[in-house]
ChimeraX commands (.cxc) that place a marker at each C-alpha (Angstrom):
marker #1 position 65.92,134.96,231.09 radius 0.5
marker #1 position 63.12,134.62,233.39 radius 0.5
marker #1 position 61.40,138.40,234.77 radius 0.5
marker #1 position 63.05,139.14,238.26 radius 0.5
marker #1 position 58.86,140.23,238.70 radius 0.5
marker #1 position 56.33,137.92,237.59 radius 0.5
marker #1 position 58.79,134.84,236.48 radius 0.5
marker #1 position 57.60,135.00,232.97 radius 0.5
marker #1 position 60.29,134.12,230.58 radius 0.5
marker #1 position 59.25,135.99,227.79 radius 0.5
marker #1 position 61.02,139.60,227.25 radius 0.5
marker #1 position 62.21,141.82,225.06 radius 0.5
marker #1 position 65.76,143.58,224.69 radius 0.5
marker #1 position 65.31,147.70,224.29 radius 0.5
marker #1 position 68.79,148.18,224.88 radius 0.5
marker #1 position 71.92,146.87,225.00 radius 0.5
marker #1 position 75.45,148.68,226.13 radius 0.5
marker #1 position 79.12,147.57,226.61 radius 0.5
marker #1 position 80.29,148.58,229.72 radius 0.5
marker #1 position 83.98,147.73,232.03 radius 0.5
marker #1 position 85.64,147.87,228.69 radius 0.5
marker #1 position 83.40,145.66,226.43 radius 0.5
marker #1 position 84.41,143.04,228.83 radius 0.5
marker #1 position 80.10,143.38,230.17 radius 0.5
marker #1 position 77.21,143.73,227.79 radius 0.5
marker #1 position 74.20,145.93,229.96 radius 0.5
marker #1 position 70.79,144.47,228.44 radius 0.5
marker #1 position 67.17,146.80,229.46 radius 0.5
marker #1 position 64.65,144.38,228.54 radius 0.5
marker #1 position 60.84,144.10,228.97 radius 0.5
marker #1 position 58.24,141.57,230.13 radius 0.5
marker #1 position 55.86,140.50,227.15 radius 0.5
marker #1 position 53.71,139.95,229.87 radius 0.5
marker #1 position 53.55,142.16,233.09 radius 0.5
marker #1 position 55.10,145.04,231.23 radius 0.5
marker #1 position 58.20,145.72,233.86 radius 0.5
marker #1 position 61.35,146.61,232.88 radius 0.5
marker #1 position 64.45,145.29,234.44 radius 0.5
marker #1 position 68.86,145.29,233.45 radius 0.5
marker #1 position 70.76,142.29,233.04 radius 0.5
marker #1 position 74.24,142.12,232.70 radius 0.5
marker #1 position 75.99,139.55,230.01 radius 0.5
marker #1 position 80.02,138.41,230.09 radius 0.5
marker #1 position 81.79,135.78,229.14 radius 0.5
marker #1 position 82.79,132.91,230.89 radius 0.5
marker #1 position 86.45,133.91,232.12 radius 0.5
marker #1 position 88.78,130.47,232.75 radius 0.5
marker #1 position 91.02,131.54,235.58 radius 0.5
marker #1 position 94.16,129.09,237.19 radius 0.5
marker #1 position 94.24,127.50,240.34 radius 0.5
marker #1 position 96.00,129.41,242.58 radius 0.5
marker #1 position 98.54,127.23,244.36 radius 0.5
marker #1 position 98.70,128.92,248.57 radius 0.5
marker #1 position 101.16,128.90,250.02 radius 0.5
marker #1 position 100.81,125.46,252.10 radius 0.5
marker #1 position 100.33,123.38,248.68 radius 0.5
marker #1 position 96.13,124.29,249.18 radius 0.5
marker #1 position 94.30,124.95,245.80 radius 0.5
marker #1 position 91.54,127.04,245.76 radius 0.5
marker #1 position 89.46,128.85,243.04 radius 0.5
marker #1 position 90.61,132.52,242.02 radius 0.5
marker #1 position 87.98,134.42,243.56 radius 0.5
marker #1 position 87.02,137.94,242.10 radius 0.5
marker #1 position 85.44,138.90,245.19 radius 0.5
marker #1 position 87.87,137.59,248.08 radius 0.5
marker #1 position 90.36,140.09,245.98 radius 0.5
marker #1 position 88.30,143.11,245.91 radius 0.5
marker #1 position 87.65,142.21,249.45 radius 0.5
marker #1 position 91.68,142.75,250.33 radius 0.5
marker #1 position 91.99,145.25,248.37 radius 0.5
marker #1 position 88.81,147.40,249.89 radius 0.5
marker #1 position 90.14,146.69,253.48 radius 0.5
marker #1 position 93.91,147.81,252.77 radius 0.5
marker #1 position 92.55,150.95,250.72 radius 0.5
marker #1 position 89.17,151.94,253.84 radius 0.5
marker #1 position 89.51,155.27,254.97 radius 0.5
marker #1 position 92.21,155.96,252.16 radius 0.5
marker #1 position 90.96,158.37,248.84 radius 0.5
marker #1 position 91.13,155.86,246.89 radius 0.5
marker #1 position 87.82,155.24,244.22 radius 0.5
marker #1 position 85.72,152.51,243.96 radius 0.5
marker #1 position 86.98,151.99,239.76 radius 0.5
marker #1 position 90.61,152.17,240.91 radius 0.5
marker #1 position 89.66,149.48,242.42 radius 0.5
marker #1 position 88.17,147.69,240.35 radius 0.5
marker #1 position 90.62,148.51,237.62 radius 0.5
marker #1 position 93.19,146.82,239.83 radius 0.5
marker #1 position 90.69,143.78,240.35 radius 0.5
marker #1 position 90.48,143.24,236.04 radius 0.5
marker #1 position 94.09,144.56,235.21 radius 0.5
marker #1 position 95.16,140.72,237.80 radius 0.5
marker #1 position 92.41,138.76,236.19 radius 0.5
marker #1 position 93.97,139.91,232.65 radius 0.5
marker #1 position 97.33,138.84,234.02 radius 0.5
marker #1 position 96.10,135.96,235.06 radius 0.5
marker #1 position 94.61,134.83,231.60 radius 0.5
marker #1 position 97.44,136.18,229.66 radius 0.5
marker #1 position 99.69,133.80,231.75 radius 0.5
marker #1 position 97.81,130.41,230.11 radius 0.5
marker #1 position 99.01,128.89,233.05 radius 0.5
marker #1 position 96.35,125.95,234.87 radius 0.5
marker #1 position 97.84,127.13,237.98 radius 0.5
marker #1 position 99.56,130.10,239.68 radius 0.5
marker #1 position 100.60,130.64,242.66 radius 0.5
marker #1 position 98.98,133.31,245.07 radius 0.5
marker #1 position 102.73,135.02,245.20 radius 0.5
marker #1 position 102.50,136.47,241.51 radius 0.5
marker #1 position 98.74,138.14,242.55 radius 0.5
marker #1 position 100.32,139.22,246.01 radius 0.5
marker #1 position 102.90,140.40,244.29 radius 0.5
marker #1 position 101.02,142.28,241.74 radius 0.5
marker #1 position 98.19,143.88,244.24 radius 0.5
marker #1 position 100.88,145.50,246.18 radius 0.5
marker #1 position 102.90,146.56,242.63 radius 0.5
marker #1 position 99.74,148.37,241.52 radius 0.5
marker #1 position 99.25,149.56,245.51 radius 0.5
marker #1 position 102.15,151.83,245.44 radius 0.5
marker #1 position 101.36,153.16,242.93 radius 0.5
marker #1 position 97.65,154.52,244.16 radius 0.5
marker #1 position 98.44,154.71,247.84 radius 0.5
marker #1 position 101.38,154.18,249.95 radius 0.5
marker #1 position 99.55,153.73,252.94 radius 0.5
marker #1 position 97.48,150.99,251.64 radius 0.5
marker #1 position 100.56,149.55,250.39 radius 0.5
marker #1 position 101.78,149.26,253.17 radius 0.5
marker #1 position 98.83,147.38,254.61 radius 0.5
marker #1 position 98.48,145.45,252.40 radius 0.5
marker #1 position 102.48,144.35,252.75 radius 0.5
marker #1 position 102.26,143.95,256.52 radius 0.5
marker #1 position 99.63,141.12,255.83 radius 0.5
marker #1 position 100.79,139.94,252.85 radius 0.5
marker #1 position 104.07,139.29,253.86 radius 0.5
marker #1 position 103.39,138.14,257.50 radius 0.5
marker #1 position 105.48,140.65,258.97 radius 0.5
marker #1 position 107.27,139.14,262.15 radius 0.5
marker #1 position 108.59,142.18,263.88 radius 0.5
marker #1 position 108.79,145.31,263.90 radius 0.5
marker #1 position 112.10,145.91,262.06 radius 0.5
marker #1 position 110.69,143.94,259.28 radius 0.5
marker #1 position 107.55,146.24,258.86 radius 0.5
marker #1 position 110.35,149.08,259.21 radius 0.5
marker #1 position 112.43,147.43,256.36 radius 0.5
marker #1 position 109.83,148.05,254.49 radius 0.5
marker #1 position 108.83,151.39,255.31 radius 0.5
marker #1 position 112.80,151.78,254.31 radius 0.5
marker #1 position 112.94,150.28,251.13 radius 0.5
marker #1 position 109.11,152.89,250.09 radius 0.5
marker #1 position 110.92,155.68,251.34 radius 0.5
marker #1 position 114.26,155.17,249.23 radius 0.5
marker #1 position 112.25,154.40,246.72 radius 0.5
marker #1 position 110.43,157.81,247.40 radius 0.5
marker #1 position 113.04,160.04,247.19 radius 0.5
marker #1 position 114.77,157.38,243.90 radius 0.5
marker #1 position 111.47,159.01,242.20 radius 0.5
marker #1 position 111.60,162.65,243.64 radius 0.5
marker #1 position 115.40,163.28,242.66 radius 0.5
marker #1 position 115.77,165.12,239.27 radius 0.5
marker #1 position 118.48,163.81,237.02 radius 0.5
marker #1 position 122.02,165.26,236.97 radius 0.5
marker #1 position 123.27,167.57,234.62 radius 0.5
marker #1 position 124.90,165.98,231.68 radius 0.5
marker #1 position 128.79,167.23,231.98 radius 0.5
marker #1 position 129.92,169.09,229.64 radius 0.5
marker #1 position 132.84,167.91,226.70 radius 0.5
marker #1 position 135.60,170.54,227.28 radius 0.5
marker link #1:1,2 radius 0.2
marker link #1:2,3 radius 0.2
marker link #1:3,4 radius 0.2
marker link #1:4,5 radius 0.2
marker link #1:5,6 radius 0.2
marker link #1:6,7 radius 0.2
marker link #1:7,8 radius 0.2
marker link #1:8,9 radius 0.2
marker link #1:9,10 radius 0.2
marker link #1:10,11 radius 0.2
marker link #1:11,12 radius 0.2
marker link #1:12,13 radius 0.2
marker link #1:13,14 radius 0.2
marker link #1:14,15 radius 0.2
marker link #1:15,16 radius 0.2
marker link #1:16,17 radius 0.2
marker link #1:17,18 radius 0.2
marker link #1:18,19 radius 0.2
marker link #1:19,20 radius 0.2
marker link #1:20,21 radius 0.2
marker link #1:21,22 radius 0.2
marker link #1:22,23 radius 0.2
marker link #1:23,24 radius 0.2
marker link #1:24,25 radius 0.2
marker link #1:25,26 radius 0.2
marker link #1:26,27 radius 0.2
marker link #1:27,28 radius 0.2
marker link #1:28,29 radius 0.2
marker link #1:29,30 radius 0.2
marker link #1:30,31 radius 0.2
marker link #1:31,32 radius 0.2
marker link #1:32,33 radius 0.2
marker link #1:33,34 radius 0.2
marker link #1:34,35 radius 0.2
marker link #1:35,36 radius 0.2
marker link #1:36,37 radius 0.2
marker link #1:37,38 radius 0.2
marker link #1:38,39 radius 0.2
marker link #1:39,40 radius 0.2
marker link #1:40,41 radius 0.2
marker link #1:41,42 radius 0.2
marker link #1:42,43 radius 0.2
marker link #1:43,44 radius 0.2
marker link #1:44,45 radius 0.2
marker link #1:45,46 radius 0.2
marker link #1:46,47 radius 0.2
marker link #1:47,48 radius 0.2
marker link #1:48,49 radius 0.2
marker link #1:49,50 radius 0.2
marker link #1:50,51 radius 0.2
marker link #1:51,52 radius 0.2
marker link #1:52,53 radius 0.2
marker link #1:53,54 radius 0.2
marker link #1:54,55 radius 0.2
marker link #1:55,56 radius 0.2
marker link #1:56,57 radius 0.2
marker link #1:57,58 radius 0.2
marker link #1:58,59 radius 0.2
marker link #1:59,60 radius 0.2
marker link #1:60,61 radius 0.2
marker link #1:61,62 radius 0.2
marker link #1:62,63 radius 0.2
marker link #1:63,64 radius 0.2
marker link #1:64,65 radius 0.2
marker link #1:65,66 radius 0.2
marker link #1:66,67 radius 0.2
marker link #1:67,68 radius 0.2
marker link #1:68,69 radius 0.2
marker link #1:69,70 radius 0.2
marker link #1:70,71 radius 0.2
marker link #1:71,72 radius 0.2
marker link #1:72,73 radius 0.2
marker link #1:73,74 radius 0.2
marker link #1:74,75 radius 0.2
marker link #1:75,76 radius 0.2
marker link #1:76,77 radius 0.2
marker link #1:77,78 radius 0.2
marker link #1:78,79 radius 0.2
marker link #1:79,80 radius 0.2
marker link #1:80,81 radius 0.2
marker link #1:81,82 radius 0.2
marker link #1:82,83 radius 0.2
marker link #1:83,84 radius 0.2
marker link #1:84,85 radius 0.2
marker link #1:85,86 radius 0.2
marker link #1:86,87 radius 0.2
marker link #1:87,88 radius 0.2
marker link #1:88,89 radius 0.2
marker link #1:89,90 radius 0.2
marker link #1:90,91 radius 0.2
marker link #1:91,92 radius 0.2
marker link #1:92,93 radius 0.2
marker link #1:93,94 radius 0.2
marker link #1:94,95 radius 0.2
marker link #1:95,96 radius 0.2
marker link #1:96,97 radius 0.2
marker link #1:97,98 radius 0.2
marker link #1:98,99 radius 0.2
marker link #1:99,100 radius 0.2
marker link #1:100,101 radius 0.2
marker link #1:101,102 radius 0.2
marker link #1:102,103 radius 0.2
marker link #1:103,104 radius 0.2
marker link #1:104,105 radius 0.2
marker link #1:105,106 radius 0.2
marker link #1:106,107 radius 0.2
marker link #1:107,108 radius 0.2
marker link #1:108,109 radius 0.2
marker link #1:109,110 radius 0.2
marker link #1:110,111 radius 0.2
marker link #1:111,112 radius 0.2
marker link #1:112,113 radius 0.2
marker link #1:113,114 radius 0.2
marker link #1:114,115 radius 0.2
marker link #1:115,116 radius 0.2
marker link #1:116,117 radius 0.2
marker link #1:117,118 radius 0.2
marker link #1:118,119 radius 0.2
marker link #1:119,120 radius 0.2
marker link #1:120,121 radius 0.2
marker link #1:121,122 radius 0.2
marker link #1:122,123 radius 0.2
marker link #1:123,124 radius 0.2
marker link #1:124,125 radius 0.2
marker link #1:125,126 radius 0.2
marker link #1:126,127 radius 0.2
marker link #1:127,128 radius 0.2
marker link #1:128,129 radius 0.2
marker link #1:129,130 radius 0.2
marker link #1:130,131 radius 0.2
marker link #1:131,132 radius 0.2
marker link #1:132,133 radius 0.2
marker link #1:133,134 radius 0.2
marker link #1:134,135 radius 0.2
marker link #1:135,136 radius 0.2
marker link #1:136,137 radius 0.2
marker link #1:137,138 radius 0.2
marker link #1:138,139 radius 0.2
marker link #1:139,140 radius 0.2
marker link #1:140,141 radius 0.2
marker link #1:141,142 radius 0.2
marker link #1:142,143 radius 0.2
marker link #1:143,144 radius 0.2
marker link #1:144,145 radius 0.2
marker link #1:145,146 radius 0.2
marker link #1:146,147 radius 0.2
marker link #1:147,148 radius 0.2
marker link #1:148,149 radius 0.2
marker link #1:149,150 radius 0.2
marker link #1:150,151 radius 0.2
marker link #1:151,152 radius 0.2
marker link #1:152,153 radius 0.2
marker link #1:153,154 radius 0.2
marker link #1:154,155 radius 0.2
marker link #1:155,156 radius 0.2
marker link #1:156,157 radius 0.2
marker link #1:157,158 radius 0.2
marker link #1:158,159 radius 0.2
marker link #1:159,160 radius 0.2
marker link #1:160,161 radius 0.2
marker link #1:161,162 radius 0.2
marker link #1:162,163 radius 0.2
marker link #1:163,164 radius 0.2
marker link #1:164,165 radius 0.2
view
């Protein structure tokens, strides 16, 4: 690891800490030449499956692209950067856990929609409108009706059990 200030290769680790639930190690280093300190992050090189797009193209999984899409859907909404990061990490774990070499993009899209549904309904509808490529307002309205019926079911109290008698 070269010093970002003087480019010398000799340095020592002053402090190491786990971050991001143990998936990243943060190291504080001191250059032995110029004595300046800098931080490095170490993470396991993760192998993700190829993502098969709707048109048949295959792309490597791009964490930054996923995060950018989430940020766009959640723009000006009360969703924190930590919640977005947690969503990306959850989807990365899903992909790794599948153990497949190729995964349809729909797997990611549906996983994002499930997460957004729980985080913020407006962000969910924004993402759904792009992801599902609604052709007209009626398709959009159907999605909203489904969302409202889900919400109504969640708010209704359970029916009391009948009495034997």
